[in-house]
Every structure is written in C-alpha cells, then in structure tokens.
C-alpha positions as CSV (number, residue, x, y, z in Angstrom):
1,M,-30.2,-147.7,18.2
2,A,-30.6,-151.1,19.7
3,S,-33.5,-151.5,22.2
4,P,-32.6,-152.4,25.8
5,R,-36.0,-154.3,26.0
6,P,-34.6,-157.6,27.2
7,D,-32.9,-155.8,30.1
8,V,-35.9,-153.5,31.1
9,S,-38.7,-155.8,32.1
10,D,-42.3,-154.9,31.9
11,R,-42.9,-156.3,35.4
12,L,-40.2,-157.8,37.5
13,E,-40.8,-160.2,40.4
14,V,-38.5,-159.3,43.4
15,P,-38.4,-161.9,46.2
16,V,-37.9,-160.4,49.7
17,A,-36.0,-162.6,52.1
18,P,-37.6,-163.6,55.5
19,G,-36.8,-160.9,58.0
20,G,-35.6,-158.6,55.2
21,K,-36.3,-154.9,54.8
22,V,-37.3,-152.9,51.8
23,I,-36.4,-149.2,51.5
24,A,-38.3,-147.5,48.6
25,I,-37.4,-144.1,47.5
26,S,-38.4,-142.0,44.4
27,D,-38.2,-138.7,42.7
28,L,-34.7,-137.6,43.5
29,H,-34.4,-135.8,40.2
30,L,-30.6,-135.8,40.3
31,P,-29.2,-133.1,38.0
32,P,-26.0,-133.4,35.8
33,E,-24.2,-131.0,38.2
34,R,-24.2,-131.7,42.0
35,T,-26.2,-129.1,43.9
36,T,-26.7,-128.4,47.6
37,V,-30.1,-130.2,47.4
38,S,-28.9,-133.3,45.5
39,G,-25.8,-133.5,47.7
40,R,-27.9,-133.6,50.8
41,T,-30.1,-136.2,49.3
42,C,-27.3,-138.4,48.5
43,E,-25.6,-138.0,51.9
44,V,-28.8,-138.7,53.8
45,L,-29.7,-141.8,51.8
46,A,-26.2,-143.1,51.8
47,R,-26.1,-143.0,55.5
48,R,-29.4,-144.7,55.8
49,L,-28.4,-147.6,53.6
50,A,-25.1,-148.0,55.3
51,V,-26.5,-148.6,58.7
52,E,-29.1,-151.1,57.6
53,P,-28.0,-154.8,58.0
54,S,-28.7,-157.2,55.1
55,P,-30.7,-158.6,53.6
56,L,-31.8,-155.3,52.2
57,T,-33.9,-154.5,49.1
58,V,-33.6,-151.0,47.7
59,V,-36.4,-149.9,45.4
60,L,-35.7,-146.9,43.2
61,A,-39.2,-146.0,42.3
62,G,-38.7,-143.7,39.3
63,D,-37.5,-140.2,38.5
64,I,-34.1,-140.9,40.1
65,V,-32.0,-139.5,37.2
66,E,-33.4,-136.2,35.8
67,M,-33.2,-136.6,32.0
68,L,-36.4,-134.7,31.1
69,A,-35.3,-131.3,32.1
70,Y,-31.8,-131.7,30.7
71,P,-32.2,-133.2,27.2
72,G,-28.9,-134.1,25.6
73,R,-27.2,-134.7,28.9
74,A,-26.0,-138.3,29.5
75,A,-27.2,-140.3,32.4
76,A,-23.5,-141.2,33.2
77,D,-22.8,-137.5,34.0
78,V,-25.6,-137.4,36.6
79,L,-24.4,-140.6,38.2
80,D,-20.7,-139.4,38.2
81,A,-21.8,-136.3,40.1
82,H,-23.5,-138.3,42.7
83,D,-21.1,-141.2,43.0
84,D,-21.6,-141.4,46.8
85,L,-25.2,-142.7,46.4
86,C,-24.0,-145.0,43.7
87,R,-21.3,-146.5,45.9
88,A,-23.9,-147.0,48.7
89,L,-26.2,-148.9,46.3
90,A,-23.3,-151.0,45.0
91,A,-22.4,-151.8,48.6
92,V,-26.0,-153.1,49.2
93,I,-25.4,-155.6,46.4
94,E,-22.0,-156.6,47.6
95,Q,-23.6,-157.5,50.9
96,G,-26.1,-159.8,49.4
97,G,-29.0,-157.3,48.9
98,Q,-30.6,-156.1,45.7
99,V,-31.5,-152.9,43.9
100,V,-34.5,-152.5,41.7
101,Y,-35.1,-149.4,39.5
102,T,-38.7,-148.8,38.1
103,V,-38.6,-146.3,35.4
104,G,-40.6,-143.0,35.8
105,N,-41.5,-140.2,33.4
106,H,-38.6,-137.9,34.0
107,D,-36.2,-140.8,33.4
108,G,-38.4,-142.5,30.8
109,D,-35.5,-142.6,28.3
110,L,-34.2,-145.6,30.2
111,A,-37.0,-147.7,28.7
112,W,-35.5,-147.3,25.1
113,D,-32.0,-145.7,25.5
114,L,-29.5,-148.6,25.7
115,K,-26.6,-146.4,26.6
116,A,-28.5,-144.6,29.4
117,A,-29.8,-147.9,30.8
118,T,-26.4,-149.5,30.8
119,A,-24.9,-146.5,32.6
120,V,-27.5,-146.8,35.4
121,R,-27.1,-150.5,35.6
122,E,-23.3,-150.4,35.8
123,A,-23.2,-147.5,38.3
124,T,-25.9,-148.8,40.7
125,G,-26.1,-152.5,40.0
126,A,-29.8,-152.1,39.7
127,R,-32.2,-154.2,37.6
128,L,-34.5,-152.0,35.5
129,C,-38.1,-152.5,34.9
130,L,-41.4,-150.6,34.3
131,A,-43.1,-152.1,37.3
132,A,-42.1,-154.5,40.1
133,D,-43.8,-157.0,42.4
134,L,-42.2,-157.4,45.8
135,V,-42.8,-161.0,46.7
136,L,-42.9,-161.5,50.5
137,P,-41.8,-164.8,52.2
138,G,-45.4,-166.0,52.5
139,G,-46.1,-165.4,48.8
140,E,-47.9,-162.1,49.3
141,K,-47.2,-159.3,46.7
142,I,-46.7,-155.6,46.9
143,R,-47.0,-153.8,43.5
144,V,-44.5,-151.0,42.8
145,E,-45.0,-148.4,40.0
146,H,-43.8,-144.9,39.6
147,G,-47.4,-143.7,39.1
148,H,-47.1,-141.5,36.0
149,Q,-49.1,-144.1,33.9
150,I,-52.2,-143.2,36.0
151,D,-51.7,-139.5,35.3
152,P,-53.4,-138.4,32.1
153,Y,-50.9,-135.5,31.6
154,N,-47.7,-137.7,32.0
155,C,-48.6,-141.3,30.8
156,F,-47.0,-142.8,27.8
157,S,-48.9,-144.8,25.1
158,D,-45.8,-146.8,24.4
159,P,-43.0,-146.3,27.1
160,R,-40.4,-147.8,24.6
161,N,-41.1,-145.4,21.8
162,P,-38.7,-142.4,21.9
163,L,-41.2,-140.2,19.9
164,D,-44.0,-140.7,22.6
165,T,-44.0,-137.4,24.5
166,P,-46.9,-136.7,26.9
167,L,-48.2,-133.3,27.6
168,G,-46.1,-133.0,30.8
169,H,-42.9,-133.3,28.9
170,H,-43.7,-130.1,26.8
171,I,-44.7,-128.3,30.0
172,V,-41.3,-129.1,31.7
173,R,-39.3,-128.4,28.7
174,E,-41.1,-125.5,26.9
175,V,-43.6,-123.8,29.2
176,I,-42.1,-123.7,32.7
177,P,-38.7,-122.3,31.6
178,K,-40.4,-119.3,29.8
179,I,-42.7,-118.7,32.8
180,E,-39.7,-118.5,35.2
181,W,-37.7,-116.4,32.8
182,L,-40.6,-113.8,32.6
183,G,-41.1,-113.8,36.4
184,R,-37.4,-114.0,37.4
185,D,-37.8,-112.1,40.6
186,W,-41.0,-113.5,41.9
187,L,-42.0,-116.8,40.0
188,T,-38.8,-118.7,41.0
189,G,-39.5,-122.3,41.9
190,A,-42.4,-122.8,39.5
191,H,-40.8,-125.8,38.1
192,E,-40.5,-127.4,41.6
193,M,-44.2,-127.1,42.5
194,A,-45.5,-130.2,44.3
195,D,-48.9,-129.4,42.8
196,P,-48.3,-128.2,39.2
197,A,-52.1,-128.0,38.6
198,D,-52.2,-125.5,41.5
199,F,-50.2,-122.9,39.5
200,P,-53.0,-120.3,39.5
201,S,-53.0,-120.2,43.3
202,F,-49.1,-120.1,43.3
203,L,-49.3,-117.2,40.9
204,A,-51.9,-115.3,43.0
205,S,-50.0,-115.9,46.2
206,R,-46.7,-114.6,44.8
207,L,-48.5,-111.6,43.3
208,V,-49.8,-110.7,46.8
209,Y,-46.7,-111.3,48.8
210,R,-43.9,-110.4,46.3
211,K,-45.5,-107.7,44.2
212,L,-48.3,-106.0,46.1
213,A,-46.8,-106.3,49.6
214,R,-43.5,-105.0,48.4
215,H,-45.1,-101.6,47.3
216,L,-47.2,-101.1,50.4
217,W,-44.4,-100.0,52.6
218,W,-46.1,-96.6,53.0
219,V,-49.0,-98.3,54.8
220,V,-46.6,-99.0,57.6
221,L,-44.3,-96.0,57.2
222,V,-47.0,-93.3,57.5
223,P,-48.3,-94.3,60.9
224,I,-44.7,-94.7,62.2
225,V,-43.9,-91.2,61.0
226,L,-47.0,-89.8,62.5
227,F,-46.5,-91.3,66.0
228,A,-42.7,-91.1,66.1
229,L,-42.1,-87.7,64.7
230,V,-45.3,-85.5,64.0
231,F,-47.4,-86.0,67.2
232,P,-44.6,-85.3,69.7
233,E,-43.7,-82.1,67.9
234,I,-47.4,-81.1,67.9
235,G,-47.4,-81.6,71.7
236,R,-44.3,-79.2,72.0
237,I,-45.9,-76.6,69.8
238,R,-49.1,-76.6,71.9
239,A,-47.0,-76.1,75.0
240,R,-44.8,-73.3,73.7
241,F,-47.5,-71.4,71.8
242,P,-50.9,-71.6,73.7
243,A,-52.6,-69.5,71.1
244,T,-52.1,-72.3,68.5
245,R,-54.0,-74.9,70.5
246,P,-57.2,-74.7,68.3
247,W,-55.1,-75.3,65.1
248,V,-53.0,-78.0,66.8
249,H,-56.2,-79.7,67.9
250,D,-57.5,-79.6,64.3
251,V,-54.2,-81.1,63.0
252,E,-54.5,-83.9,65.6
253,I,-58.0,-84.7,64.3
254,L,-56.8,-84.7,60.7
255,G,-53.9,-87.0,61.8
256,Y,-56.1,-89.5,63.5
257,G,-58.5,-89.3,60.5
258,A,-55.6,-90.1,58.2
259,L,-54.7,-93.2,60.3
260,V,-58.3,-94.3,60.1
261,D,-58.1,-93.8,56.3
262,I,-55.0,-95.8,56.0
263,A,-56.4,-98.6,58.1
264,I,-59.5,-98.7,55.8
265,I,-57.3,-98.7,52.7
266,A,-55.3,-101.5,54.1
267,L,-58.4,-103.5,54.9
268,I,-59.8,-102.9,51.4
269,I,-56.5,-104.0,49.9
270,A,-56.5,-107.2,52.0
271,I,-60.1,-108.0,51.0
272,V,-59.4,-107.4,47.3
273,S,-56.1,-109.5,47.5
274,R,-58.1,-112.3,49.2
275,R,-60.8,-112.2,46.6
276,A,-58.2,-112.1,43.7
277,W,-56.4,-115.0,45.1
278,T,-59.6,-117.0,45.6
279,S,-60.8,-116.3,42.0
280,I,-57.4,-117.0,40.4
281,S,-56.8,-120.2,42.5
282,A,-60.1,-121.6,41.5
283,L,-58.7,-122.1,38.0
284,A,-56.6,-125.1,39.1
285,L,-56.5,-127.7,36.3
286,S,-57.1,-130.8,38.4
287,E,-56.9,-132.2,42.0
288,R,-54.7,-130.3,44.5
289,G,-52.6,-131.5,47.3
290,Y,-53.1,-135.0,48.4
291,G,-56.0,-135.2,46.0
292,Q,-53.3,-135.9,43.4
293,N,-53.1,-139.4,45.0
294,S,-56.7,-140.1,44.3
295,A,-55.9,-142.1,41.1
296,A,-53.3,-144.2,43.1
297,H,-56.0,-144.9,45.7
298,E,-58.2,-146.4,43.0
299,R,-55.3,-148.4,41.7
300,A,-54.6,-149.6,45.2
301,R,-58.2,-150.8,45.7
302,E,-58.1,-152.7,42.5
303,L,-54.8,-154.4,43.3
304,I,-55.8,-155.2,47.0
305,A,-59.1,-156.6,45.7
306,D,-57.1,-158.9,43.3
307,G,-55.1,-160.3,46.3
308,Y,-52.1,-157.8,46.7
309,T,-51.1,-156.7,50.1
310,G,-50.1,-153.2,49.1
311,Y,-49.4,-150.7,46.3
312,L,-46.4,-148.3,46.3
313,S,-46.0,-145.4,43.9
314,G,-44.3,-141.9,43.8
315,H,-44.7,-139.3,41.1
316,T,-46.9,-136.7,43.0
317,H,-44.3,-135.7,45.6
318,H,-46.9,-136.2,48.2
319,P,-45.8,-138.9,50.8
320,E,-48.6,-140.9,52.1
321,L,-49.3,-144.2,54.0
322,H,-52.7,-145.4,55.1
323,A,-54.8,-148.6,55.1
324,H,-56.9,-149.8,52.3
325,G,-59.1,-152.7,53.5
326,H,-56.7,-155.4,54.5
327,G,-53.9,-153.8,52.6
328,F,-52.2,-150.4,52.3
329,Y,-51.3,-147.7,49.9
330,G,-47.9,-145.9,50.2
331,N,-46.4,-143.0,48.4
332,T,-42.7,-142.5,48.7
333,G,-43.0,-138.7,48.3
334,S,-39.6,-137.4,47.0
335,C,-36.0,-136.4,48.0
336,T,-35.8,-133.1,46.2
337,S,-36.7,-129.5,46.4
338,V,-40.5,-128.7,46.3
339,V,-42.5,-125.6,46.4
340,E,-45.7,-126.2,48.3
341,A,-48.5,-124.2,50.1
342,I,-48.2,-123.5,53.8
343,E,-51.4,-122.2,55.4
344,T,-51.2,-118.7,57.1
345,I,-53.6,-116.8,59.2
346,Y,-57.2,-117.0,58.3
347,G,-58.2,-115.1,55.3
348,M,-54.7,-114.6,53.9
349,P,-53.4,-116.6,50.9
350,P,-51.1,-119.5,51.6
351,V,-47.4,-119.0,51.3
352,Y,-45.6,-121.1,48.8
353,L,-42.2,-121.9,50.4
354,R,-39.3,-123.7,48.8
355,T,-38.2,-126.6,51.0
356,Q,-36.3,-129.9,50.4
357,Q,-38.5,-132.9,50.9
358,L,-36.8,-136.0,52.3
359,S,-39.2,-138.9,52.5
360,W,-39.2,-142.7,51.9
361,L,-40.9,-145.9,52.7
362,E,-39.5,-148.8,54.8
363,I,-41.2,-152.3,54.7
364,S,-40.2,-155.0,57.0
365,A,-41.0,-158.6,56.0
366,A,-41.3,-159.6,59.6
367,P,-44.9,-160.3,60.8
368,A,-46.5,-157.7,62.8
369,L,-48.9,-158.3,65.7
370,A,-51.1,-155.7,67.4
371,G,-54.0,-155.5,69.9
372,D,-57.7,-155.7,69.4
373,G,-59.5,-153.8,66.6
374,D,-61.2,-154.0,63.3
375,S,-58.2,-154.9,61.1
376,P,-56.6,-158.3,61.0
377,A,-53.6,-156.9,62.8
378,R,-55.7,-155.4,65.6
379,A,-57.4,-158.8,66.0
380,G,-54.0,-160.4,66.7
381,V,-53.5,-162.0,63.3
382,S,-49.9,-162.1,61.9
383,L,-49.5,-159.8,58.9
384,P,-47.0,-160.4,56.1
385,C,-45.1,-157.0,56.6
386,H,-44.9,-153.9,58.5
387,A,-44.6,-150.5,56.7
388,Q,-43.3,-147.2,57.8
389,L,-43.2,-143.7,56.2
390,K,-40.3,-141.5,57.0
391,S,-40.6,-137.8,56.2
392,A,-38.8,-134.4,56.7
393,R,-38.6,-130.9,55.3
394,V,-35.4,-128.7,55.1
395,E,-36.1,-125.0,54.6
396,L,-34.3,-123.5,51.6
397,P,-33.5,-119.9,50.9
398,G,-35.7,-117.7,48.6
399,A,-38.7,-116.6,50.8
400,T,-39.1,-113.0,51.7
401,R,-39.2,-112.0,55.4
402,F,-42.9,-111.5,55.2
403,E,-43.5,-114.9,53.9
404,R,-41.4,-116.5,56.5
405,F,-43.1,-114.6,59.2
406,L,-46.6,-115.7,58.1
407,A,-45.5,-119.4,57.8
408,S,-43.5,-119.5,61.0
409,A,-44.5,-122.4,63.3
410,R,-47.1,-123.5,60.7
411,N,-45.1,-126.1,58.9
412,P,-46.3,-129.5,60.0
413,H,-43.0,-131.2,59.0
414,S,-39.8,-132.0,61.0
415,S,-36.5,-130.8,59.8
416,T,-35.0,-134.3,60.3
417,A,-36.5,-137.5,59.0
418,K,-38.7,-139.3,61.4
419,S,-41.6,-141.7,61.2
420,V,-44.9,-140.1,60.6
421,A,-47.0,-143.1,59.7
422,T,-47.1,-146.9,60.1
423,W,-49.2,-149.8,58.9
424,P,-51.1,-151.8,60.1
425,E,-51.4,-150.2,63.5
426,G,-51.3,-146.5,62.4
427,P,-51.4,-143.6,62.5
428,D,-52.0,-142.7,58.8
429,W,-50.3,-139.8,57.0
430,P,-51.5,-137.3,56.1
431,Q,-53.6,-136.8,59.2
432,Q,-56.8,-135.7,57.3
433,H,-57.2,-139.4,56.2
434,R,-57.3,-140.4,59.8
435,H,-59.8,-137.7,60.6
436,L,-62.0,-138.7,57.6
437,K,-61.8,-142.2,58.7
438,H,-62.8,-141.3,62.3
439,R,-65.6,-139.2,60.9
440,H,-66.8,-142.0,58.8
441,L,-66.8,-144.4,61.7
442,K,-68.7,-141.9,63.9
443,K,-71.3,-141.5,61.1
444,A,-71.6,-145.3,60.8
445,A,-72.0,-145.6,64.6
446,L,-74.7,-143.0,64.6
447,K,-76.5,-144.6,61.7
448,K,-76.4,-148.0,63.5
449,A,-77.6,-146.3,66.7
450,R,-80.6,-144.8,64.8
451,Q,-81.4,-148.1,63.2
452,A,-81.4,-149.8,66.5
453,A,-83.6,-147.2,68.1
454,E,-86.1,-147.6,65.1
455,R,-86.1,-151.4,65.6
456,A,-86.7,-151.0,69.3
457,G,-89.6,-148.5,68.7
458,K,-91.2,-150.9,66.3
459,C,-90.9,-153.8,68.8
460,R,-92.6,-151.7,71.5
461,E,-95.4,-150.8,69.1
462,R,-96.0,-154.5,68.5
C-alpha cells in the first residue's frame, strides 16, 4: 500500500489571521454507526461552527474517527454516518477558514493508510499532520499535539508503521471487551473510563453499589416491617390481653435489640466495603484524574521555555486550562461518553457515572489586556492571544437509583457548555490548580515575611 507520508506532515505550520479565532476539539471517537452520543456531539459542534464568523481555524486534535475499537471498518463509513459535522467543517473552508487534523492513537491508521487519510481529507477538507504549530499574527507559536506520544502506554515508536501497536491498542481490542462481557450487568462502561488506570477503584465501586447493595434490601426491609406491621400489632395485643403484657414487653425488647443488631451489621458492612474499596483502588497503575495531564504539564514547560506561547493536547479526556509562566497549557478534553468518579458523602466510595463530556478550547488571536498583577497581562501588556475553555456534561442512562441519589447535586459540571476557564486573566480549570497556586503564593508570602523578620532582628542586634 502506498504511504500517504507526503500528505501527512510531521509538523504543520498553521498561520492564524489577525483577529481570527481557533476552535480546538479532540477525542470525539465517532463510531461507524451514529449513536445518541455521537449525534449530539455533531449537532453541538456544527451549531458552534456555524455561528462563528470567519476567519476561523478548526483544529481536530486527534481521535476524531474511532478506528482502534472497530478494526476493519472504513473511515468513510464513520464520516458518512456523521455527515452534518463534515458539512460544517467543509463550510468553514468555503468561507475562507481552515481545518487541521492532528492524528491521535485511536485514529493512528491515518498516518499510514492512504485510503483512510484520503477519505478524511475529502470529507472534511482538513490538512493532516502528526503535530501542528499555530502561528499567531505576531509570530508567536502554540504547539498542538494529541498527547499520546507522551503516554508510555499509547505512544508509537514509528507512527507510520502499521505493525507498531502500543500496549493500549491491545487493552482496547482484547482486554476491555472480555471484561465487559464477563461483567455485563455491572461493569458496563469500562471502555469509556476517563481514567483507565483507575480501573481497580471503578471495580470496587461497582462491587459495592451494584453487587453488595443490591443484596442488602433486607437491612432496610426488616426495620420497615417491624415498625409498620409488628409493633402496632403488639400494642393492640397488650390492650386486649393485659395478662400478656410481660411477654409483649419481652418481645419489644427483642425487637429493639434486633434493630440495634441490624444497625451494627450495616455499620460493619459499610466499614468493610470502605476498606475493600480503599485497598483495591490503591492498585491503580498510574496517575489518576487530572494527574494524567502531568506529562503534558512538563511538555508545556519545555515548549514555553523554548519560546512557545502555549501547548494544546487532548488524549486524557480531562479538560484543563491554566497558566504556565508567561504561557499556558490547555487540554481540549473530549466530546464523547466518559465514565468518571463523582465524590459522594464522606467515607463512601465514589460513584462512577456515565456522562457525555462536551468540551473544547477557543483561542482568539486578538490581544488581551487586563489589570495589575504578576503576569504580563495583569501588568497591562498586550498578549498575543486569549484562550477560553468550554465544558459541559450530559447525564446518560445506566446508573442505579442508589448511585444517582449519592451523586445528586455533587457533579461540578453544567449540563450546557459554558466557559469554565480563561487565560491570561483566569480562573484556571480545574479549580484545584487555582487552590494550589494560592497556597503556593501564601507559603511564599509567609516565607518572605519570616525572612524579613529575621533580617530586622539581626539589624536590631547590631
């Protein structure tokens, strides 16, 4: 098979027009057959692209077409099933904009499969590459990569070699399907986990909420029967037959004792479940949650130290935007279904809910000015761009009533896409980065205060 190497650049320079906007999206994982999730993704993104005036640059930052989980299915089938998004991308080009497609690991075939690459190019009008540099009007650059190459489980030694299959490929194609088949009624959604390395915690949570809790109905039923049926009848017997009062009194004591026993058993079960979840979840293979972006943070530091303004990636399905020195790091998140942990009441395992994540990054090439502060923007210096992270979650069916009850009002995400972070003025997303930053600044201020006090003490001694 002929190689599409001349048409899939190693690194592509993409000029951004003055006053233009960049919309970066990734990880749509569009399947060969249109689903409720993929249809909603295409509708939301098509509407967003339609209302944006030109000049517009759309960056498809990898894993757009799902080819890894459906070996043997053609990319053309996926694009035909989602033609509304393809039409929206083609309209961007017709209006003078541009579309760039950086290849990821789930659509890595595009780097060597000429037929698949040609189908993507013809349907979307995109230029394909392994990485891209967005060149702003002032000459500043923003690097765009999917991010799998800094993930040891999913990186390619040679992206253009069809025989190069990282460990992640075998997990997606061979391991996860068997796990979901074995746990058909309680492990559904394992292939959609936002934190694949957090599978032990996912397994323990599902054991507690979908296996153990299902068989503990008697813990609730017995007290209801005692209070609703038995105790009223005991009162009537004592009124009708006064001679039985001693016996009835003994029965009441036994009933209350049974309730105490049930409460103790429930407490023991809760403690054991908590300890089992803690022990199993400690077996996570690598970083969890936003810790999966730690390698991308290091990559951002390196690029910004080399003169780049920012670094964009996807891959982890964890949307993020925060400052790195005089630049920024942004993660586009995803626009697909994800299973992620939602914290519950203290002491209980988190609930792993299935939701559709809708997130993307928008970058305006217009200069941004802000008030006073530590960064160049806060000092009143014009910056080359302004970045904004849009994010939302749409709840999907599949959770039990008990899981929905424990997670109610605890999901920090909106059901409609809204801005959750901006650069340079902030705030950052996720919020813990902001808290850590404030904590770091507070510690630095305390350290300076102590040093000043020590110097003042030395001066007084002299």
